[in-house]
PyMOL Python script that loads the backbone (N, CA, C, O; Angstrom):
from pymol import cmd

cmd.read_pdbstr("""\
ATOM      1  N   MET A   1       0.754  -1.346  -0.083  1.00  0.00           N
ATOM      2  CA  MET A   1      -0.052   0.251   0.012  1.00  0.00           C
ATOM      3  C   MET A   1       0.994   1.371  -0.123  1.00  0.00           C
ATOM      4  O   MET A   1       2.097   1.304   0.420  1.00  0.00           O
ATOM      5  N   GLU A   2       0.613   2.338  -0.831  1.00  0.00           N
ATOM      6  CA  GLU A   2       0.861   2.945  -0.879  1.00  0.00           C
ATOM      7  C   GLU A   2       0.437   4.464  -0.943  1.00  0.00           C
ATOM      8  O   GLU A   2      -0.080   4.587  -2.053  1.00  0.00           O
ATOM      9  N   PHE A   3       0.395   5.983  -0.130  1.00  0.00           N
ATOM     10  CA  PHE A   3      -0.254   6.785   0.183  1.00  0.00           C
ATOM     11  C   PHE A   3       0.349   7.880  -0.018  1.00  0.00           C
ATOM     12  O   PHE A   3       1.234   8.073   0.816  1.00  0.00           O
ATOM     13  N   LYS A   4       0.212   8.871  -0.962  1.00  0.00           N
ATOM     14  CA  LYS A   4       0.991  10.474  -0.981  1.00  0.00           C
ATOM     15  C   LYS A   4       0.113  11.307  -1.052  1.00  0.00           C
ATOM     16  O   LYS A   4      -1.000  10.987  -1.468  1.00  0.00           O
ATOM     17  N   VAL A   5       0.401  12.570  -0.664  1.00  0.00           N
ATOM     18  CA  VAL A   5      -0.151  14.086  -0.928  1.00  0.00           C
ATOM     19  C   VAL A   5       0.424  14.722  -1.638  1.00  0.00           C
ATOM     20  O   VAL A   5       0.563  15.725  -0.937  1.00  0.00           O
ATOM     21  N   LEU A   6       0.947  14.963  -2.635  1.00  0.00           N
ATOM     22  CA  LEU A   6       1.888  16.033  -2.961  1.00  0.00           C
ATOM     23  C   LEU A   6       1.446  17.162  -3.194  1.00  0.00           C
ATOM     24  O   LEU A   6       0.232  17.297  -3.047  1.00  0.00           O
ATOM     25  N   ASN A   7       2.043  18.048  -3.518  1.00  0.00           N
ATOM     26  CA  ASN A   7       1.671  19.815  -3.806  1.00  0.00           C
ATOM     27  C   ASN A   7       2.676  20.112  -5.540  1.00  0.00           C
ATOM     28  O   ASN A   7       3.212  19.465  -6.439  1.00  0.00           O
ATOM     29  N   ILE A   8       2.452  21.291  -5.193  1.00  0.00           N
ATOM     30  CA  ILE A   8       3.356  21.536  -6.688  1.00  0.00           C
ATOM     31  C   ILE A   8       4.308  21.622  -6.536  1.00  0.00           C
ATOM     32  O   ILE A   8       4.862  21.338  -7.598  1.00  0.00           O
ATOM     33  N   SER A   9       5.021  21.870  -5.790  1.00  0.00           N
ATOM     34  CA  SER A   9       6.608  21.705  -5.634  1.00  0.00           C
ATOM     35  C   SER A   9       7.044  20.404  -5.579  1.00  0.00           C
ATOM     36  O   SER A   9       8.252  20.197  -5.469  1.00  0.00           O
ATOM     37  N   ASP A  10       6.050  19.242  -5.653  1.00  0.00           N
ATOM     38  CA  ASP A  10       6.384  17.787  -6.052  1.00  0.00           C
ATOM     39  C   ASP A  10       6.267  17.371  -7.434  1.00  0.00           C
ATOM     40  O   ASP A  10       6.489  16.213  -7.787  1.00  0.00           O
ATOM     41  N   SER A  11       5.752  18.758  -8.609  1.00  0.00           N
ATOM     42  CA  SER A  11       5.215  18.225  -9.682  1.00  0.00           C
ATOM     43  C   SER A  11       6.157  17.328 -10.507  1.00  0.00           C
ATOM     44  O   SER A  11       5.504  16.665 -11.312  1.00  0.00           O
ATOM     45  N   LYS A  12       7.264  17.131 -10.557  1.00  0.00           N
ATOM     46  CA  LYS A  12       8.045  16.249 -11.476  1.00  0.00           C
ATOM     47  C   LYS A  12       7.356  14.755 -11.027  1.00  0.00           C
ATOM     48  O   LYS A  12       7.081  13.932 -11.900  1.00  0.00           O
ATOM     49  N   GLN A  13       7.088  14.465  -9.486  1.00  0.00           N
ATOM     50  CA  GLN A  13       6.733  13.074  -9.095  1.00  0.00           C
ATOM     51  C   GLN A  13       5.319  12.871  -9.628  1.00  0.00           C
ATOM     52  O   GLN A  13       4.934  11.847 -10.193  1.00  0.00           O
ATOM     53  N   TRP A  14       4.323  14.353  -9.299  1.00  0.00           N
ATOM     54  CA  TRP A  14       3.232  14.216  -9.873  1.00  0.00           C
ATOM     55  C   TRP A  14       3.402  13.461 -11.054  1.00  0.00           C
ATOM     56  O   TRP A  14       3.162  12.257 -11.149  1.00  0.00           O
ATOM     57  N   GLU A  15       3.911  14.355 -12.145  1.00  0.00           N
ATOM     58  CA  GLU A  15       3.844  13.877 -13.929  1.00  0.00           C
ATOM     59  C   GLU A  15       3.918  12.439 -13.850  1.00  0.00           C
ATOM     60  O   GLU A  15       3.170  11.578 -14.314  1.00  0.00           O
ATOM     61  N   MET A  16       5.344  12.329 -12.927  1.00  0.00           N
ATOM     62  CA  MET A  16       5.886  10.909 -13.370  1.00  0.00           C
ATOM     63  C   MET A  16       4.876   9.625 -12.461  1.00  0.00           C
ATOM     64  O   MET A  16       5.388   8.510 -12.559  1.00  0.00           O
ATOM     65  N   LEU A  17       3.656   9.658 -11.687  1.00  0.00           N
ATOM     66  CA  LEU A  17       3.033   9.351 -11.267  1.00  0.00           C
ATOM     67  C   LEU A  17       1.827   9.050 -12.338  1.00  0.00           C
ATOM     68  O   LEU A  17       1.457   7.922 -12.660  1.00  0.00           O
ATOM     69  N   LEU A  18       1.278  10.317 -12.835  1.00  0.00           N
ATOM     70  CA  LEU A  18       0.642  10.239 -14.209  1.00  0.00           C
ATOM     71  C   LEU A  18       0.861   8.960 -14.800  1.00  0.00           C
ATOM     72  O   LEU A  18       0.293   7.875 -14.672  1.00  0.00           O
ATOM     73  N   GLY A  19       2.057   9.453 -15.639  1.00  0.00           N
ATOM     74  CA  GLY A  19       2.671   8.687 -16.344  1.00  0.00           C
ATOM     75  C   GLY A  19       2.583   7.242 -16.428  1.00  0.00           C
ATOM     76  O   GLY A  19       2.563   6.529 -17.432  1.00  0.00           O
ATOM     77  N   GLY A  20       2.527   6.902 -15.068  1.00  0.00           N
ATOM     78  CA  GLY A  20       2.435   5.438 -14.963  1.00  0.00           C
ATOM     79  C   GLY A  20       1.186   4.795 -15.318  1.00  0.00           C
ATOM     80  O   GLY A  20       1.140   3.567 -15.391  1.00  0.00           O
ATOM     81  N   PHE A  21      -0.287   5.839 -15.646  1.00  0.00           N
ATOM     82  CA  PHE A  21      -1.219   5.132 -15.800  1.00  0.00           C
ATOM     83  C   PHE A  21      -1.517   5.068 -17.522  1.00  0.00           C
ATOM     84  O   PHE A  21      -0.895   5.703 -18.373  1.00  0.00           O
ATOM     85  N   PRO A  22      -2.648   4.114 -17.752  1.00  0.00           N
ATOM     86  CA  PRO A  22      -2.106   4.055 -19.480  1.00  0.00           C
ATOM     87  C   PRO A  22      -3.240   5.415 -20.213  1.00  0.00           C
ATOM     88  O   PRO A  22      -4.285   5.916 -19.797  1.00  0.00           O
ATOM     89  N   MET A  23      -2.073   5.739 -21.956  1.00  0.00           N
ATOM     90  CA  MET A  23      -2.693   7.014 -22.014  1.00  0.00           C
ATOM     91  C   MET A  23      -4.135   7.388 -21.988  1.00  0.00           C
ATOM     92  O   MET A  23      -4.406   8.586 -21.901  1.00  0.00           O
ATOM     93  N   PRO A  24      -5.250   6.364 -22.064  1.00  0.00           N
ATOM     94  CA  PRO A  24      -6.573   6.893 -22.218  1.00  0.00           C
ATOM     95  C   PRO A  24      -7.068   7.570 -20.392  1.00  0.00           C
ATOM     96  O   PRO A  24      -8.071   8.184 -20.028  1.00  0.00           O
ATOM     97  N   TYR A  25      -6.052   7.177 -19.753  1.00  0.00           N
ATOM     98  CA  TYR A  25      -6.618   8.107 -18.427  1.00  0.00           C
ATOM     99  C   TYR A  25      -5.840   9.107 -18.092  1.00  0.00           C
ATOM    100  O   TYR A  25      -6.037   9.668 -17.014  1.00  0.00           O
ATOM    101  N   GLN A  26      -4.747   9.551 -19.000  1.00  0.00           N
ATOM    102  CA  GLN A  26      -4.199  10.639 -18.798  1.00  0.00           C
ATOM    103  C   GLN A  26      -4.585  11.863 -19.706  1.00  0.00           C
ATOM    104  O   GLN A  26      -4.559  11.962 -20.933  1.00  0.00           O
ATOM    105  N   ASP A  27      -4.914  12.675 -18.833  1.00  0.00           N
ATOM    106  CA  ASP A  27      -5.645  13.836 -19.201  1.00  0.00           C
ATOM    107  C   ASP A  27      -5.098  15.296 -19.041  1.00  0.00           C
ATOM    108  O   ASP A  27      -4.204  15.138 -18.211  1.00  0.00           O
ATOM    109  N   ILE A  28      -5.128  16.721 -19.386  1.00  0.00           N
ATOM    110  CA  ILE A  28      -4.951  17.836 -19.258  1.00  0.00           C
ATOM    111  C   ILE A  28      -4.654  18.092 -17.952  1.00  0.00           C
ATOM    112  O   ILE A  28      -3.590  18.256 -17.354  1.00  0.00           O
ATOM    113  N   TYR A  29      -6.399  18.097 -17.454  1.00  0.00           N
ATOM    114  CA  TYR A  29      -6.833  17.815 -16.085  1.00  0.00           C
ATOM    115  C   TYR A  29      -6.308  17.466 -15.147  1.00  0.00           C
ATOM    116  O   TYR A  29      -6.832  17.798 -14.084  1.00  0.00           O
ATOM    117  N   TYR A  30      -5.319  16.825 -15.113  1.00  0.00           N
ATOM    118  CA  TYR A  30      -4.905  16.005 -13.942  1.00  0.00           C
ATOM    119  C   TYR A  30      -3.192  16.239 -13.935  1.00  0.00           C
ATOM    120  O   TYR A  30      -2.431  15.747 -13.102  1.00  0.00           O
ATOM    121  N   LEU A  31      -2.705  17.326 -15.350  1.00  0.00           N
ATOM    122  CA  LEU A  31      -1.437  17.530 -14.747  1.00  0.00           C
ATOM    123  C   LEU A  31      -1.125  19.158 -14.170  1.00  0.00           C
ATOM    124  O   LEU A  31      -1.726  20.183 -14.491  1.00  0.00           O
ATOM    125  N   PRO A  32       0.051  18.997 -13.193  1.00  0.00           N
ATOM    126  CA  PRO A  32       0.353  19.861 -12.196  1.00  0.00           C
ATOM    127  C   PRO A  32      -0.027  21.286 -12.790  1.00  0.00           C
ATOM    128  O   PRO A  32      -0.691  22.142 -12.206  1.00  0.00           O
ATOM    129  N   GLY A  33       0.455  21.364 -13.909  1.00  0.00           N
ATOM    130  CA  GLY A  33       0.969  22.338 -14.595  1.00  0.00           C
ATOM    131  C   GLY A  33      -0.603  23.323 -15.195  1.00  0.00           C
ATOM    132  O   GLY A  33      -0.810  24.532 -15.301  1.00  0.00           O
ATOM    133  N   TYR A  34      -1.526  22.008 -15.499  1.00  0.00           N
ATOM    134  CA  TYR A  34      -2.822  22.995 -15.245  1.00  0.00           C
ATOM    135  C   TYR A  34      -3.430  23.618 -13.914  1.00  0.00           C
ATOM    136  O   TYR A  34      -3.879  24.751 -13.740  1.00  0.00           O
ATOM    137  N   TYR A  35      -3.303  22.450 -12.935  1.00  0.00           N
ATOM    138  CA  TYR A  35      -3.704  23.109 -11.412  1.00  0.00           C
ATOM    139  C   TYR A  35      -2.747  24.689 -11.407  1.00  0.00           C
ATOM    140  O   TYR A  35      -3.290  25.758 -11.129  1.00  0.00           O
ATOM    141  N   ARG A  36      -1.606  24.596 -11.682  1.00  0.00           N
ATOM    142  CA  ARG A  36      -0.499  26.010 -11.446  1.00  0.00           C
ATOM    143  C   ARG A  36      -1.066  27.211 -12.094  1.00  0.00           C
ATOM    144  O   ARG A  36      -0.886  28.368 -11.716  1.00  0.00           O
ATOM    145  N   SER A  37      -1.927  26.738 -13.335  1.00  0.00           N
ATOM    146  CA  SER A  37      -2.212  28.051 -14.379  1.00  0.00           C
ATOM    147  C   SER A  37      -3.380  28.465 -13.292  1.00  0.00           C
ATOM    148  O   SER A  37      -3.354  29.665 -13.020  1.00  0.00           O
ATOM    149  N   TRP A  38      -4.256  27.811 -12.714  1.00  0.00           N
ATOM    150  CA  TRP A  38      -5.602  28.075 -11.965  1.00  0.00           C
ATOM    151  C   TRP A  38      -5.032  28.605 -10.501  1.00  0.00           C
ATOM    152  O   TRP A  38      -5.768  29.206  -9.719  1.00  0.00           O
ATOM    153  N   GLN A  39      -4.062  28.406 -10.302  1.00  0.00           N
ATOM    154  CA  GLN A  39      -3.792  28.813  -8.450  1.00  0.00           C
ATOM    155  C   GLN A  39      -3.986  29.969  -8.365  1.00  0.00           C
ATOM    156  O   GLN A  39      -4.932  30.236  -7.625  1.00  0.00           O
ATOM    157  N   HIS A  40      -3.486  30.819  -8.817  1.00  0.00           N
ATOM    158  CA  HIS A  40      -4.136  32.705  -8.487  1.00  0.00           C
ATOM    159  C   HIS A  40      -5.402  32.366  -8.515  1.00  0.00           C
ATOM    160  O   HIS A  40      -6.049  32.340  -7.468  1.00  0.00           O
ATOM    161  N   TYR A  41      -5.917  32.074  -9.626  1.00  0.00           N
ATOM    162  CA  TYR A  41      -7.743  32.173  -9.788  1.00  0.00           C
ATOM    163  C   TYR A  41      -8.305  31.714  -8.703  1.00  0.00           C
ATOM    164  O   TYR A  41      -9.079  32.401  -8.035  1.00  0.00           O
ATOM    165  N   GLU A  42      -8.086  30.899  -8.503  1.00  0.00           N
ATOM    166  CA  GLU A  42      -8.586  29.890  -7.206  1.00  0.00           C
ATOM    167  C   GLU A  42      -8.031  30.484  -6.066  1.00  0.00           C
ATOM    168  O   GLU A  42      -8.608  30.087  -5.054  1.00  0.00           O
ATOM    169  N   ASN A  43      -7.138  31.278  -5.841  1.00  0.00           N
ATOM    170  CA  ASN A  43      -6.610  31.274  -4.321  1.00  0.00           C
ATOM    171  C   ASN A  43      -6.475  29.948  -3.311  1.00  0.00           C
ATOM    172  O   ASN A  43      -6.869  29.850  -2.149  1.00  0.00           O
ATOM    173  N   ALA A  44      -5.647  28.763  -4.307  1.00  0.00           N
ATOM    174  CA  ALA A  44      -5.876  27.821  -3.283  1.00  0.00           C
ATOM    175  C   ALA A  44      -3.999  26.940  -3.739  1.00  0.00           C
ATOM    176  O   ALA A  44      -3.203  27.305  -4.604  1.00  0.00           O
ATOM    177  N   GLU A  45      -3.918  26.151  -3.077  1.00  0.00           N
ATOM    178  CA  GLU A  45      -2.664  25.585  -3.171  1.00  0.00           C
ATOM    179  C   GLU A  45      -2.863  23.929  -3.906  1.00  0.00           C
ATOM    180  O   GLU A  45      -3.062  22.882  -3.291  1.00  0.00           O
ATOM    181  N   PRO A  46      -2.741  24.111  -5.324  1.00  0.00           N
ATOM    182  CA  PRO A  46      -2.636  22.910  -6.125  1.00  0.00           C
ATOM    183  C   PRO A  46      -1.858  21.479  -5.277  1.00  0.00           C
ATOM    184  O   PRO A  46      -0.677  21.610  -4.953  1.00  0.00           O
ATOM    185  N   CYS A  47      -2.484  20.335  -4.999  1.00  0.00           N
ATOM    186  CA  CYS A  47      -2.483  19.276  -4.430  1.00  0.00           C
ATOM    187  C   CYS A  47      -2.898  18.116  -5.468  1.00  0.00           C
ATOM    188  O   CYS A  47      -3.655  18.274  -6.426  1.00  0.00           O
ATOM    189  N   CYS A  48      -2.173  16.767  -5.045  1.00  0.00           N
ATOM    190  CA  CYS A  48      -2.753  15.797  -5.803  1.00  0.00           C
ATOM    191  C   CYS A  48      -2.360  14.229  -4.766  1.00  0.00           C
ATOM    192  O   CYS A  48      -1.284  13.801  -4.347  1.00  0.00           O
ATOM    193  N   ALA A  49      -3.792  13.703  -4.637  1.00  0.00           N
ATOM    194  CA  ALA A  49      -3.539  12.448  -3.780  1.00  0.00           C
ATOM    195  C   ALA A  49      -3.241  11.498  -4.431  1.00  0.00           C
ATOM    196  O   ALA A  49      -3.820  11.362  -5.509  1.00  0.00           O
ATOM    197  N   PHE A  50      -2.387  10.652  -4.079  1.00  0.00           N
ATOM    198  CA  PHE A  50      -1.959   8.994  -5.175  1.00  0.00           C
ATOM    199  C   PHE A  50      -2.273   8.245  -3.994  1.00  0.00           C
ATOM    200  O   PHE A  50      -2.021   8.673  -2.867  1.00  0.00           O
ATOM    201  N   TYR A  51      -2.937   6.893  -4.269  1.00  0.00           N
ATOM    202  CA  TYR A  51      -2.961   5.850  -3.529  1.00  0.00           C
ATOM    203  C   TYR A  51      -2.677   4.400  -4.460  1.00  0.00           C
ATOM    204  O   TYR A  51      -3.419   4.413  -5.442  1.00  0.00           O
ATOM    205  N   GLU A  52      -2.100   3.581  -4.428  1.00  0.00           N
ATOM    206  CA  GLU A  52      -1.970   2.538  -4.703  1.00  0.00           C
ATOM    207  C   GLU A  52      -2.111   1.178  -3.763  1.00  0.00           C
ATOM    208  O   GLU A  52      -1.403   1.147  -2.757  1.00  0.00           O
ATOM    209  N   GLU A  53      -2.960   0.084  -4.026  1.00  0.00           N
ATOM    210  CA  GLU A  53      -2.975  -1.106  -3.079  1.00  0.00           C
ATOM    211  C   GLU A  53      -3.042  -2.117  -3.937  1.00  0.00           C
ATOM    212  O   GLU A  53      -3.811  -1.805  -4.846  1.00  0.00           O
ATOM    213  N   ASP A  54      -2.492  -3.441  -4.113  1.00  0.00           N
ATOM    214  CA  ASP A  54      -2.536  -4.560  -5.077  1.00  0.00           C
ATOM    215  C   ASP A  54      -2.635  -4.211  -6.062  1.00  0.00           C
ATOM    216  O   ASP A  54      -3.667  -4.753  -6.458  1.00  0.00           O
ATOM    217  N   GLY A  55      -2.005  -3.239  -7.332  1.00  0.00           N
ATOM    218  CA  GLY A  55      -2.233  -3.032  -8.150  1.00  0.00           C
ATOM    219  C   GLY A  55      -3.247  -2.379  -8.686  1.00  0.00           C
ATOM    220  O   GLY A  55      -3.323  -2.194  -9.901  1.00  0.00           O
ATOM    221  N   ILE A  56      -4.322  -1.872  -7.657  1.00  0.00           N
ATOM    222  CA  ILE A  56      -5.148  -0.356  -8.220  1.00  0.00           C
ATOM    223  C   ILE A  56      -4.473   0.908  -7.857  1.00  0.00           C
ATOM    224  O   ILE A  56      -4.224   1.129  -6.672  1.00  0.00           O
ATOM    225  N   ARG A  57      -4.202   1.635  -8.649  1.00  0.00           N
ATOM    226  CA  ARG A  57      -4.123   3.150  -8.528  1.00  0.00           C
ATOM    227  C   ARG A  57      -5.273   3.981  -8.702  1.00  0.00           C
ATOM    228  O   ARG A  57      -6.279   3.890  -9.406  1.00  0.00           O
ATOM    229  N   PHE A  58      -4.884   4.756  -7.932  1.00  0.00           N
ATOM    230  CA  PHE A  58      -5.778   6.146  -8.035  1.00  0.00           C
ATOM    231  C   PHE A  58      -5.043   7.506  -7.673  1.00  0.00           C
ATOM    232  O   PHE A  58      -4.317   7.578  -6.681  1.00  0.00           O
ATOM    233  N   LEU A  59      -5.255   8.538  -8.488  1.00  0.00           N
ATOM    234  CA  LEU A  59      -4.837   9.571  -8.482  1.00  0.00           C
ATOM    235  C   LEU A  59      -5.632  10.985  -8.746  1.00  0.00           C
ATOM    236  O   LEU A  59      -5.927  11.259  -9.909  1.00  0.00           O
ATOM    237  N   TYR A  60      -6.029  12.004  -7.546  1.00  0.00           N
ATOM    238  CA  TYR A  60      -6.999  12.951  -7.450  1.00  0.00           C
ATOM    239  C   TYR A  60      -6.299  14.013  -7.185  1.00  0.00           C
ATOM    240  O   TYR A  60      -5.861  14.285  -6.067  1.00  0.00           O
ATOM    241  N   PRO A  61      -6.118  14.822  -8.410  1.00  0.00           N
ATOM    242  CA  PRO A  61      -6.181  15.947  -8.357  1.00  0.00           C
ATOM    243  C   PRO A  61      -6.952  17.484  -7.406  1.00  0.00           C
ATOM    244  O   PRO A  61      -7.949  17.995  -7.914  1.00  0.00           O
ATOM    245  N   PHE A  62      -6.398  18.066  -6.105  1.00  0.00           N
ATOM    246  CA  PHE A  62      -7.443  19.038  -6.203  1.00  0.00           C
ATOM    247  C   PHE A  62      -6.800  20.412  -5.647  1.00  0.00           C
ATOM    248  O   PHE A  62      -5.574  20.527  -5.665  1.00  0.00           O
ATOM    249  N   PHE A  63      -7.584  21.417  -5.172  1.00  0.00           N
ATOM    250  CA  PHE A  63      -6.976  22.425  -4.661  1.00  0.00           C
ATOM    251  C   PHE A  63      -7.077  22.459  -3.225  1.00  0.00           C
ATOM    252  O   PHE A  63      -8.196  22.055  -2.907  1.00  0.00           O
ATOM    253  N   LEU A  64      -6.467  22.732  -2.349  1.00  0.00           N
ATOM    254  CA  LEU A  64      -6.472  23.052  -1.150  1.00  0.00           C
ATOM    255  C   LEU A  64      -7.029  24.224  -0.683  1.00  0.00           C
ATOM    256  O   LEU A  64      -6.314  24.935  -1.389  1.00  0.00           O
ATOM    257  N   LYS A  65      -7.757  25.078  -0.040  1.00  0.00           N
ATOM    258  CA  LYS A  65      -7.998  26.050   0.230  1.00  0.00           C
ATOM    259  C   LYS A  65      -8.904  26.453   1.509  1.00  0.00           C
ATOM    260  O   LYS A  65      -9.618  25.488   1.782  1.00  0.00           O
ATOM    261  N   GLU A  66      -9.092  27.361   2.247  1.00  0.00           N
ATOM    262  CA  GLU A  66      -9.617  27.412   3.403  1.00  0.00           C
ATOM    263  C   GLU A  66     -11.638  27.755   2.566  1.00  0.00           C
ATOM    264  O   GLU A  66     -12.011  28.256   1.505  1.00  0.00           O
ATOM    265  N   ILE A  67     -12.363  27.172   3.732  1.00  0.00           N
ATOM    266  CA  ILE A  67     -13.796  27.003   3.479  1.00  0.00           C
ATOM    267  C   ILE A  67     -14.131  28.585   3.889  1.00  0.00           C
ATOM    268  O   ILE A  67     -13.875  28.816   5.071  1.00  0.00           O
ATOM    269  N   GLU A  68     -14.550  29.493   3.285  1.00  0.00           N
ATOM    270  CA  GLU A  68     -15.283  30.754   4.102  1.00  0.00           C
ATOM    271  C   GLU A  68     -16.033  30.686   4.544  1.00  0.00           C
ATOM    272  O   GLU A  68     -16.795  29.882   4.006  1.00  0.00           O
ATOM    273  N   GLY A  69     -16.653  31.415   5.962  1.00  0.00           N
ATOM    274  CA  GLY A  69     -17.761  31.281   6.406  1.00  0.00           C
ATOM    275  C   GLY A  69     -18.139  30.598   7.322  1.00  0.00           C
ATOM    276  O   GLY A  69     -19.288  30.649   7.762  1.00  0.00           O
ATOM    277  N   TYR A  70     -16.873  29.549   7.933  1.00  0.00           N
ATOM    278  CA  TYR A  70     -16.757  28.286   8.832  1.00  0.00           C
ATOM    279  C   TYR A  70     -15.322  28.653   9.896  1.00  0.00           C
ATOM    280  O   TYR A  70     -14.157  28.898   9.584  1.00  0.00           O
ATOM    281  N   ASP A  71     -15.883  28.578  11.023  1.00  0.00           N
ATOM    282  CA  ASP A  71     -14.622  28.355  11.839  1.00  0.00           C
ATOM    283  C   ASP A  71     -14.355  26.951  12.244  1.00  0.00           C
ATOM    284  O   ASP A  71     -14.680  26.527  13.353  1.00  0.00           O
ATOM    285  N   LEU A  72     -13.640  26.084  11.153  1.00  0.00           N
ATOM    286  CA  LEU A  72     -13.203  24.910  11.476  1.00  0.00           C
ATOM    287  C   LEU A  72     -11.788  24.675  12.270  1.00  0.00           C
ATOM    288  O   LEU A  72     -11.421  23.535  12.553  1.00  0.00           O
TER     289      LEU A  72
END
""", "prot")
cmd.dss("prot")
cmd.show_as("cartoon", "prot")
cmd.util.cbc("prot")
cmd.orient("prot")
C-alpha cells in the first residue's frame, strides 16, 4: 500500500505518477501545470492525492483552500 499527498513543488513526481497510468486515463486536467495555471484565480494550493494497493492505482488532483464562512 502506498499513499501520498503531493503539492505543486512535487510537480516532477506528480507527472511521473500520472505517466504510470494508461494513455486513455492521462488527461490535461490531471497535470500539475493545469492546476498551477489556476492557482492564482482559485487562491488555493494545488495538491494531488495518490493511492496504490494490490495493483490498483488512484490519482486525484485538487485545490486545497480554506472554506470561508466556517470556523473549523
